[in-house]
Structures are given as structure tokens and as C-alpha cells.
C-alpha positions as CSV (number, residue, x, y, z in Angstrom):
1,X,41.0,114.0,75.4
2,X,41.8,115.0,71.5
3,X,41.1,111.4,69.9
4,X,37.8,111.3,71.6
5,X,35.8,113.7,69.2
6,X,37.5,111.9,66.2
7,X,35.9,108.4,68.0
8,X,32.7,110.1,68.3
9,X,32.8,111.2,64.3
10,X,33.9,107.9,63.5
11,X,31.0,106.5,65.2
12,X,28.3,108.9,63.7
13,X,29.8,107.8,60.2
14,X,29.7,103.6,60.9
15,X,25.7,103.8,62.3
16,X,24.9,104.8,58.4
17,X,25.6,101.6,57.3
18,X,23.3,99.5,55.2
19,X,21.8,97.2,57.6
20,X,18.5,97.7,58.8
21,X,16.4,96.5,61.9
22,X,14.6,93.2,61.5
23,X,11.2,93.4,59.9
24,X,8.7,90.6,58.7
25,X,9.2,87.5,56.1
26,X,8.3,84.0,55.7
27,X,10.7,81.5,57.5
28,X,12.5,78.9,55.8
29,X,11.2,75.1,56.4
30,X,14.7,74.6,57.9
31,X,13.6,76.9,61.1
32,X,12.6,73.7,62.9
33,X,15.9,72.4,62.7
34,X,18.3,75.3,62.3
35,X,18.8,78.7,64.6
36,X,17.6,81.4,62.8
37,X,20.0,84.9,63.1
38,X,17.1,87.3,64.1
39,X,19.3,89.9,65.8
40,X,18.4,93.2,65.8
41,X,21.9,95.2,64.4
42,X,20.8,98.4,66.2
43,X,21.9,99.5,69.8
44,X,19.0,102.3,69.7
45,X,16.9,103.3,67.0
46,X,16.2,106.5,66.3
47,X,12.6,108.2,65.2
48,X,11.6,108.0,61.4
49,X,13.1,111.3,60.0
50,X,15.9,111.6,62.1
51,X,19.4,112.2,59.9
52,X,20.7,108.7,61.8
53,X,19.0,105.6,61.7
54,X,20.4,105.2,65.0
55,X,23.2,103.1,67.1
56,X,24.3,99.8,65.8
57,X,26.3,97.4,67.2
58,X,28.7,97.6,64.3
59,X,29.7,100.9,64.8
60,X,30.6,100.4,68.8
61,X,32.8,97.9,67.8
62,X,34.7,100.1,66.4
63,X,34.4,102.2,69.4
64,X,35.5,99.4,71.4
65,X,38.1,98.3,69.7
66,X,39.8,102.1,69.7
67,X,39.4,102.5,73.5
68,X,40.8,98.7,74.4
69,X,43.9,99.7,72.1
70,X,44.3,103.0,73.9
71,X,44.0,100.7,77.3
72,X,46.9,98.5,75.8
73,X,49.0,101.5,74.9
74,X,48.5,102.8,78.3
75,X,49.7,99.9,79.9
76,X,52.6,98.9,77.9
77,X,53.5,102.6,78.8
78,X,53.2,101.9,82.1
79,X,55.5,98.5,82.3
80,X,58.2,100.2,80.0
81,X,57.3,98.7,76.5
82,X,56.1,101.9,74.9
83,X,58.3,105.0,75.3
84,X,55.2,107.2,74.4
85,X,53.7,110.0,76.9
86,X,49.9,110.4,77.6
87,X,49.9,113.1,74.5
88,X,52.1,111.1,71.9
89,X,49.5,107.9,72.7
90,X,46.8,110.1,71.9
91,X,48.4,111.4,68.6
92,X,49.2,107.4,67.8
93,X,45.8,106.5,68.4
94,X,44.3,109.4,66.3
95,X,46.3,108.7,63.7
96,X,45.5,104.8,63.6
97,X,41.4,105.6,63.6
98,X,42.1,107.8,60.8
99,X,44.6,105.1,58.9
100,X,41.8,102.2,59.8
101,X,38.5,103.9,59.0
102,X,39.7,105.8,55.8
103,X,41.9,102.6,54.7
104,X,39.0,100.1,55.4
105,X,36.8,102.2,53.2
106,X,38.8,103.3,50.5
107,X,40.4,99.5,50.4
108,X,36.5,98.0,50.1
109,X,36.1,99.7,47.2
110,X,39.6,99.3,45.7
111,X,39.7,95.6,46.2
112,X,36.1,94.7,46.0
113,X,34.6,97.2,44.0
114,X,36.9,98.9,41.5
115,X,34.3,99.8,39.0
116,X,32.3,101.6,41.0
117,X,34.7,103.7,42.8
118,X,36.6,104.6,39.1
119,X,33.3,105.5,37.8
120,X,32.2,107.6,40.6
121,X,34.9,108.5,43.4
122,X,32.1,110.1,45.7
123,X,30.8,106.6,46.5
124,X,33.0,106.4,49.0
125,X,31.1,109.3,50.9
126,X,27.8,107.2,50.8
127,X,28.8,105.6,54.3
128,X,25.0,104.5,54.7
129,X,25.7,102.0,51.9
130,X,28.5,100.3,54.3
131,X,31.7,98.9,52.9
132,X,34.6,98.2,55.1
133,X,37.8,95.7,54.1
134,X,39.8,94.5,56.8
135,X,43.1,94.0,54.4
136,X,42.0,98.0,53.8
137,X,42.1,99.0,57.4
138,X,45.9,97.0,57.9
139,X,47.1,99.0,54.9
140,X,45.5,102.7,56.4
141,X,46.8,101.6,59.8
142,X,50.5,101.1,58.6
143,X,50.6,104.1,56.9
144,X,49.3,105.9,59.8
145,X,51.9,104.0,62.0
146,X,54.7,105.0,59.5
147,X,53.5,108.4,59.7
148,X,54.0,108.4,63.7
149,X,56.9,107.0,63.6
150,X,58.4,109.5,60.7
151,X,57.5,112.5,63.0
152,X,58.2,111.1,66.4
153,X,61.4,109.8,65.6
154,X,60.5,106.5,66.5
155,X,61.8,103.0,65.1
156,X,58.9,101.8,62.6
157,X,59.6,98.4,63.0
158,X,59.4,98.3,66.7
159,X,55.9,100.3,66.6
160,X,54.8,97.8,64.2
161,X,55.2,95.1,66.9
162,X,53.1,97.4,69.1
163,X,50.1,98.0,66.7
164,X,50.2,94.8,65.6
165,X,49.0,93.3,69.4
166,X,46.3,96.3,69.1
167,X,44.4,95.1,66.1
168,X,42.9,91.7,67.2
169,X,40.6,93.0,69.7
170,X,39.1,95.0,67.3
171,X,38.9,92.3,64.7
172,X,37.2,90.2,67.3
173,X,34.6,92.7,67.8
174,X,34.1,93.7,64.4
175,X,33.3,90.0,63.5
176,X,30.8,89.7,66.0
177,X,29.4,92.4,64.7
178,X,29.4,91.3,61.3
179,X,27.6,88.5,62.9
180,X,24.8,90.5,64.9
181,X,24.3,92.2,61.3
182,X,23.5,88.9,59.6
183,X,26.1,89.8,57.3
184,X,28.9,88.0,55.7
185,X,27.5,84.6,56.2
186,X,29.0,81.0,54.9
187,X,28.6,78.7,52.4
188,X,25.7,76.6,52.6
189,X,26.1,73.8,55.0
190,X,24.4,70.9,56.8
191,X,26.0,70.5,60.2
192,X,24.3,71.1,63.3
193,X,25.4,74.3,64.1
194,X,24.4,75.8,60.9
195,X,22.0,79.0,60.8
196,X,20.0,80.9,58.9
197,X,20.4,84.4,58.0
198,X,18.0,87.3,56.6
199,X,18.2,89.0,53.5
200,X,17.4,92.6,53.8
201,X,16.3,95.4,51.3
202,X,16.6,98.6,52.8
203,X,14.7,98.6,56.3
204,X,12.8,95.0,55.5
205,X,13.6,91.1,55.5
206,X,12.7,90.0,52.1
207,X,13.6,86.6,52.6
208,X,16.3,84.1,54.3
209,X,19.2,82.2,53.2
210,X,19.8,78.3,53.3
211,X,21.6,77.2,56.4
212,X,24.6,78.3,56.3
213,X,28.1,78.2,58.2
214,X,27.9,81.0,60.9
215,X,31.7,81.9,59.4
216,X,31.6,85.4,61.1
217,X,32.3,83.3,64.3
218,X,35.1,81.3,62.9
219,X,36.7,84.6,61.9
220,X,35.5,86.1,65.4
221,X,37.5,82.9,66.9
222,X,40.3,82.8,64.7
223,X,41.3,86.3,63.3
224,X,40.1,87.5,66.6
225,X,40.4,85.5,69.6
226,X,43.4,83.5,68.6
227,X,46.0,85.7,67.2
228,X,44.5,88.0,70.7
229,X,45.8,85.4,73.1
230,X,49.2,84.6,70.6
231,X,50.3,88.5,70.3
232,X,49.4,89.5,73.9
233,X,51.4,86.0,74.9
234,X,54.5,86.7,72.6
235,X,54.7,90.5,73.5
236,X,54.8,89.8,77.2
237,X,56.8,86.2,77.4
238,X,60.0,88.3,76.1
239,X,61.9,91.0,77.9
240,X,61.2,94.4,76.6
241,X,62.7,95.9,73.5
242,X,66.8,96.8,74.3
243,X,67.0,94.3,76.5
244,X,68.7,90.5,76.1
245,X,66.0,87.9,74.6
246,X,64.1,90.6,73.3
247,X,62.3,90.1,70.2
248,X,63.8,92.1,67.2
249,X,62.1,94.9,65.9
250,X,59.4,93.7,63.0
251,X,59.4,89.9,64.4
252,X,55.5,90.2,66.1
253,X,54.6,92.2,63.4
254,X,55.7,89.7,60.9
255,X,54.4,86.8,62.6
256,X,50.8,88.7,63.0
257,X,50.7,89.1,59.1
258,X,51.6,85.8,58.6
259,X,48.9,84.2,61.4
260,X,46.4,86.5,60.3
261,X,46.6,85.6,56.2
262,X,46.6,81.5,57.4
263,X,43.3,81.8,59.6
264,X,41.8,84.4,57.2
265,X,42.3,81.6,54.5
266,X,41.1,78.7,56.6
267,X,37.7,80.4,57.2
268,X,37.2,81.7,53.4
269,X,37.2,78.3,52.9
270,X,33.5,78.3,54.8
271,X,32.8,81.9,53.6
272,X,30.6,82.6,50.7
273,X,32.7,84.8,48.6
274,X,31.3,88.5,48.5
275,X,33.4,89.4,45.0
276,X,34.1,87.6,42.0
277,X,37.0,85.2,42.1
278,X,40.7,85.9,41.3
279,X,42.3,82.8,39.9
280,X,39.8,80.8,41.4
281,X,40.4,82.0,44.8
282,X,38.0,84.1,46.9
283,X,39.2,87.9,47.1
284,X,40.3,87.4,50.8
285,X,42.4,84.3,50.2
286,X,44.0,86.0,47.5
287,X,44.9,89.2,49.0
288,X,46.2,87.2,52.2
289,X,48.9,85.6,50.4
290,X,50.6,88.7,50.0
291,X,50.3,89.5,53.7
292,X,52.4,86.0,53.8
293,X,54.9,87.2,52.0
294,X,55.0,90.8,53.5
295,X,55.2,88.9,57.2
296,X,57.8,86.4,55.9
297,X,59.8,89.8,54.5
298,X,59.5,91.4,58.1
299,X,60.7,88.6,59.9
300,X,63.8,88.1,57.4
301,X,64.5,91.6,57.8
302,X,63.7,91.8,61.9
303,X,66.6,88.6,62.1
304,X,69.0,90.4,59.0
305,X,69.0,93.9,61.2
306,X,69.9,91.6,64.4
307,X,72.5,89.7,62.8
308,X,74.4,93.0,61.8
309,X,77.1,93.3,64.0
310,X,77.3,97.2,65.3
311,X,80.6,99.1,64.0
312,X,83.5,98.6,66.4
313,X,84.7,102.2,67.6
314,X,88.6,102.7,68.0
């Protein structure tokens, strides 16, 4: 299929993130009490001297997320809930892959490291240093959906409802990959399930954190699994679009944005901030506030459109 080549290119790019295989370093004394996240971020490690260091779980998480999205769209089409043929679904998937990858990459630097980006825009090409932002991925995916809706004369709000159901599986797998990578860990904690994460410098582990909240798992459970269950339930519990009782176009997309924002804000309470704060709030919390406003606007727009009576023809 046409999108498979793009999928493979994206995977190769994502295998060159900044995380390396486990090395040797002294363990902290808390090891006797807390579990140490010494998971290997590589599925396959290539020999030294190769262009790529190997295939990482993080890259495979993106691939699996896009494949699940393709499977969901195929099921929606078969059940009459997505009026797109196979070629159109392939084009939509290609657009979403590009939108998510480019949006996530550009968004990471715009939202978290703007000084580096404006000082040297070529930093975007240094994919081996890692860096993806979920909020940027949402923006990129939205722009991709808008492009597709415009070119294929499809209702953008209805397409947005479909795309909203495709995001949670990828978020779930991505957060699990964050955990395997030992990155984006939480704040110091003494709860029984606290964990110790490695500190890496290149290919070596140079130390370990104090016991921390496994915030990646909190986010996988809420941003991923919880919203996956919710969006699928809402998608299938109502009649197909155009039938009596169906959700108004844009309603589910708005609900997803609000739901993601709230669970992200909740998880940010346990996650170590990965950038300076805005007005005393973590970047993830600050940006999520705009998602709440946008989601509320979508729901308002959806019900306003449904409340406007159709013109009477005489």
C-alpha cells in the first residue's frame, strides 16, 4: 500500500532518538525496596558502525499506532460509519502520519525549546537527539485532517470525530514506550509502586534517579486506555452520522480534547516538568488549558449547528 513506505521512513527516523541501550552504573541504595527500570529500549541493536543504532520500541510504538488506526478506519468503513474507499483511507492515513510526525517534532521545539529552534532551525533534522510533543502531534494531525477534508469534500467536523477515535491507541503505545525508554519519569515519591529510572549520557548509564512516580504508566492508563474505551463507546453507542440520534459533527472530537486535557493535567501533578514553568504551571498543563477551550468551542459549535433549522423550500 502507498502509505507503507511512508510508515517505514517514519520508523527509521524514530529509531534514531537520544536513548541508548543499558550500560553499567552503581545502583542507588533504594534498589532493595524499589523496582529499577533497566528495560532495554532496543528491540534489535545493530552492530557498531551502522548508520542506525537499531530498532527501538519507541519507533515500533508509532508504527503499531498507525497500523491500528488503519484497521479502525477499515472497520468503520465496513460498518458504514466512514464514507471512504480503500484508496481514500490510504491517503488519509498518509496525511495523518506526516501531520503527527512533523507536528510532534516541530511542536517539541516550538513549545518546549523555542530558543534552540530560532537559533538554529536545522535542529529539527537532528532526529537522533529525540524530541516529540503530543500537543504538536495533535495540531499536525488536525491540519492533516483539514487538508484531507478540503481536498475530498468531506465534512471536516465529522472527520474530526473519526480522527479523535484513532488517537488513543497511539498515545497508549507511545506512553508505554516512554516507560521502556526510562524517560519522562515522575516526581520523587515514596509510594510502594515508586520506581527508579536510569540517567543516560549517550550509550552509557551514568546514574539513577531517586524513587519516582511512574508517570508514564499513569499517562498510558488515562490518556491512552481510558480515552480509548471512552471514544470507542461513544462512537459505537450512537447511530451512524446522518441518522436520528447520531452525535452532531464535532461533538466527539470536542469531548476527546476536553477529556485528554483533564487527564493530562491530572498526570502532570505526578510528572517531573521537562521545561520551565508558565505562570507556575507545567508546560503540559498550560497547553492543555487551550485544549479545554477548543474542545468546549467544538461542542458548542456542534450543538449550534444542529439547533439551526434547515431552510424550508417552497
